N, C-alpha and C positions, 0 to 999 in steps of 0.2 A: 344139232350142231349149234355152237354158240354164235351169237350175232357179233360181227366185228364192229368195233367202235369207229366212228368217223374221226377224221383228224381234229375237227373242232371239239369233239367230245373228249379226246385225249388231252388236249392242251388247254382247254378253257380254264380249268382250275387245278389246284394241286390234287394229287391222287387221293388223299384221305376223303376229301369232299366228293370227288368224282364218282367213286364207286357207290355212294349213297343215292345218287340221283339218276342213274342210267334209265330206270323204268320211267321216271318222270319225263326225261328228255324224249324217249321214243314215243310215249303216249301223246305228248304235246305236238310232236311232229305230225302225227296222224290227224290231229284236230285242227291244224292251222294251214290248210291250203289257201294261198293268198288270192285276194281279188287284185287284178292288175289294171292300173290306169297308165296309159302311155301317152306321151306328148312328142310324137316323132318330129314335129317342127320346132321343138325347143332344144336349146343347147344345155341349159341347166335349170332346175327348179329352184327358185329363190326362196319362196315362202309358201306355206299352206296352212289351212285352219279348218277344223271341223265346225259345222253349224251347231248351235246349242242343243238340237235334238239328235245329233250324231248321224243324221241321215244324208247330209250333203257335205261336200268338201270343196273349198275354194283353193285354187292353185295359181300362184304367180310364177312366171318363168320368163327367161330371156330367149328370144328367138334365135334359131339356128341360121336360117338363110336371110330372113328379114330381121335386121338388127333393131328390134323394138320389143318392148315388154309384151307378154301375153298374159291374159287373165281368163280362167275358165272355172265353171262350177260343175261338179259331177254329182250325180245321184248314186249313192252307195248300195242301193238295193238292185237297181237295174244295171249299174255300172255304165250308164250312158251319160253323155254330156248334157247338162241342163241348158247351158248358155255360154256364149263367149261374152266377155265383159268389154265394154267400150273403153279402150285405153287411148284411142287415137284423139278423142275430143278433149283430153286434158290439155289445158292451155299452157304447156311448158315445152321447151326445146330439149329433146333427148331426155325425157323424164326417167327417173329411177324410183321404184315404188318400195315403200317400207312394208312391214308385215300387215296383212289384212285382218280386220276384226269384225265380227258379226254383231248386229243388234240382238237383244235378248229374245225377240220374237222371230228372228231368222229372216226378216224381210229386207234388211239392208246390210251393206258391207262398206266399211270405211277404211281408208288407207291414206298415208301421207306420201305425196309425190314430191321429189326434189330434182333440181337441175343445176349443173355447174354454170349454166348461162343465167346470169342474174337479172337480165332485163326482159320484161318489166318486173317480174317477180321470180323467185327461185324456189318457192315452196308453197304447196297447196294441200289442203285436206279435201279428199275426193270421196263422194258417196255414190254407190251404185245400188240399183235394185237387185236384191239377192236372188230373184227368180228369173228375170229377163236379162240381166246384165246391163241394162240401160243406165247411163250416167245421169243421176238425179240432180246433183248439184256439186259445185266445187267452190272452195273459199280460200282466200289467201291465208297461209299458215306461217307462224313466226319462223324465220330462217335461223339455222344454227343450233336448233335443239333436237333432241332425239325424235326419230320417226316412229317410235312406239306410241300407239294410240289405242284407245278402247272406248266403247260406248258406255255411258252411264246406265245403270240398271233400268231407268225409266225410258231410255231410248231417245230422250229429248235433247241430249247434249253428248258431246264426246270429250274425252279427257286425255291429255298428253302426259308427258313425263317432264318434271321440272321441280323447282323449289320456289314457290309452291306449284303443284301441277296445274297447267293451264286448262281451262274448261271453256268450251265454245257451244253456242246454240247450233243444233244440228240442221236447222232450217235456214237461218240467216248467216251463220258463220261468225256472228258477233261474239267477241270475248266476254264472258260473263264475269261478274264481280266475284271476288274470292275473299273470304274473311282473313286471309293471311297476307295482307299487302306489305307488311313490314319485314317480311322474310326475304333476305337477299338471295340471288341466284347462286346455286352451287354448281360445281363442275359436273358431278353425277349425284343424283338423289333418288331415294326410294321412300315415298311417303306412305304413312299408315294413317289414312284419314280417320278411320274409326277411333284410333287412339289419340289423334291430334299430334302425331310425332313424325319426324322425318330424319332419315339417315343421310348424311351428306359427305361426299369424299372430295376434298379440295386438292391442293397442290402441296407436295412435300409431306414428310412424316409429321405426325401429330395433328394433321389437318382433318382426319376422319372424326366425325362427331355425330351425336344424336341431339336434335333440338326439339323444343316445344314450338309447334307452329304458330301459336298465338303470341307467345311472349318472346320468341327467339332465344330463350334461355338454353344454354348447353347443359344437357343432362348426363351425357356420357362421352368421354373423349379418351379412348385408350391410346397408348403410345405405340404406334405401328410403323413399320418400314413403309408399307402401303397396303391398301385393301384390294385384294385380287377381285373379289366379288362380295356382295352382301345382299340379303333378301329378308323380307318379313314373312312370317306365317302367323296369322292372328296377332297376338301381342309379342311374339318372340322374334328377335332379330338375330340372324346368323351372319358372321363375318369371317371370311377366309383371309386371315392375316398372313401376308407373304413372309417367307423366310424359313430357314432351318434353325431350330433353337440354338444349337451350339455355335452357329455362325453369326447369330445376332442376339447375344445374351441380354443386351440392354433393351430389347424390344419385345413386345408380345407377339407371338407367332402362332400359327395353327388355327383351329376352329374356335372362335369365340362366340358365346351366346349371351344375350342380354334380354331381360324381361321388361317390356315396356309398361306392363301393368304395375309391377312392384318397383320399377326403376332400379332393379338390382341385377348383378351378374348371375347367370345360371352356371351350374357345374360345367367345367370344361372337360371334354374327353381326354383321357390319358394320352400323353404324347411321349415320344422318345427324342433324345438329342439329335438324331439324324433323320427325323420324320418330317415330311412336308405334305400338307393337305393340298390336293389337286382340285377336287370338286365336291359338292354336297347337294343333298335334296331332302327337304322336309317330307315326311310321310303325312298326308292329309288326314289319315284316319287314326293316328296314334301320336303320342308325345315323343316321337322319335325322329332322328335325323341320320341319314346314311352319308358316309363320306369315303372317298378314295384317298389313299395315302401312299406316297413313295418313301422308301428309306434309302438314303444316299450314304454310301460308304466313301468318305473322303480319302483321297490319296495323300501321300506325304506332302505336307505344307498346306493342306486343306484347300487347294485351288482347283483341283479337277476331281471328277467323279470316277472312282474306281469301279463301283458296281452299284446296282439298284435292285431293290425288291419292292413288291407291291402288296397291298392288302385293301380289303373292303370291310368297313366297320359300321355296325348299327348301334347308335348311342341313344339311350333313353334319358332325356334331359330333365325329366321330372323325378325319376327314380334314381338318377345318378349312377347308372351302371351300363356296361357294355352287354348287349343282348347276344351278339355274335361277332366274330372277327375271323375272316377267312383270308388266307394268302391267295393271290391271283397270279397267273403266269404273265399277264400283261396289265398295263395301267388301264383301269376303267374310267371313262369320261362320259360327258353328256348324260349324267344321271338324272332320271326323271321317274317318279312314282306315277302309277295310274291314279286317276282322281279318287278311286275307292281305296287306295292304299294297299291293294293286294299284290301288285306286281311292280317290279322295278326294271325299267329299260336302261341300257347303257351301251356304249360303244368301246371297242378296243381294237388295236392294230396288231397285225402279225405278218411277217414276211411281205411287207409292202401292201397288204390288203386290210381293209376295214371290215369289222364284224359288228353286228348288233346282237346282244344277248338279253334275254328276259329272265329275271330271277323272281322267285317267290318271296313271301315275307320272311321266310327262314334263310334266305340267301342262297338257296339251291337253284341251279339253272333249270329252266323249263323249255327254253327255245333258243336257237341260234341261227343267224343268217349271215352269210358272207357276201362279198362283192358289193358292199353298200358305199354310198357317198361318205367319204371321211370328213367332209366339211359341212354336213347337214345334221340337224337335230332329229330326234325321234319324236313323233307326235302321237299322243294318246287322244282318243275321242272322249267327250265329256261323260259318256256312259261307261267308260273303261273297258269296253268290249272290242275296240278296234285300235290297232297300232299301225300307223303309216310310216313306211321306210322308203327313203329316196335311194334308188339303186344307181350304181355307176356302170356304164357300158362304154364301148368304144365304137366309133364309126369306121368307115373304110380307110380314113386317113389316120386312124389310131388316136383320135382326139378323145379326151374324156367327155362323156355325155351323161350328166346327171339328170336324165329326162324320163325316168320310169319310176312309177310308184308301185310298191307292193303293200297291200293293206291286209293285215292278218287279224282274224277274229279270235277272241279269247272268251271262253265260257267258264263259269264257276264249276 
């Protein structure tokens, strides 16, 4: 008797692709029984991060009954809680915590805490012991800048996001000298310290630019409506320039690529007059970038959308060619390759529900899970063998509770 397809298998991709991958989907389902981490006293999981050795997971959440942040570290082999983190001793009123980051040795965790109450201070960098959860130290942190933060590779300092990126001593909290003092603050910036370059997005069109951090010289300034997002991978900068080509013919739109080593534009993926790039992700193992795209059929007058179709495209920016292009039944977002570049995780919505799908390098689906949090990212472990998914459930009052983690293991 033939095995009936699940609803997710039927609708995930267009039928020509679907019938090629049924065996892969059923095999992967047998291999991926999840580990479950539950936080019954949490309303929603705000942030999480795997330790560098992929053996532990730090989770930040907002409390359900007690209206205060929660922080916990879990061991992923025993699935037991390692420790509760001391969030109470942070000297801020009603603090809100940004994403946590591990030190390279896994012994410490840093995060930026902020508060709407500005007296005496409104922002602090907080460091905990990664094993005991003890609050080790806290320092005043510049207010009004991004809460994204990371440890320097040597663990002696932590680095924020800015132009130039602020760097602080991890013991004293003292701001360290930076060689790029002459660079003015940008609205949003992504620095490439290895290349000595920085991409900055200011206000208004034509404000996006790439500068040399030492001289402040502008090296590239495309004419954009606005930059939806932009990221570096090694020497390559990708920019998602907003707009549909036929609606903004005077601007550059779609996915733009620029080589910081040669200071030259890289080949741009083919686009259509009605195409709009939604998201992208560099493959860390290849010179490729995957992007999702919608095609908008404009109604009479060009003011409203009559219909939309979607596709997922893998572009080789060194060979200047499309490796594959597949139509999808829904828009795929939150694209993220595993660190080894072998699998791509993404989210899509259907009938009011959010799903996570995992695709292979060839774009064929290997795994799907529904009832996930539609507002959360998917998280790969550094060893590429684990994927953490925040699940959405409802309590007795039918409130959305994003307080359950499923962790799936993937083997080669």
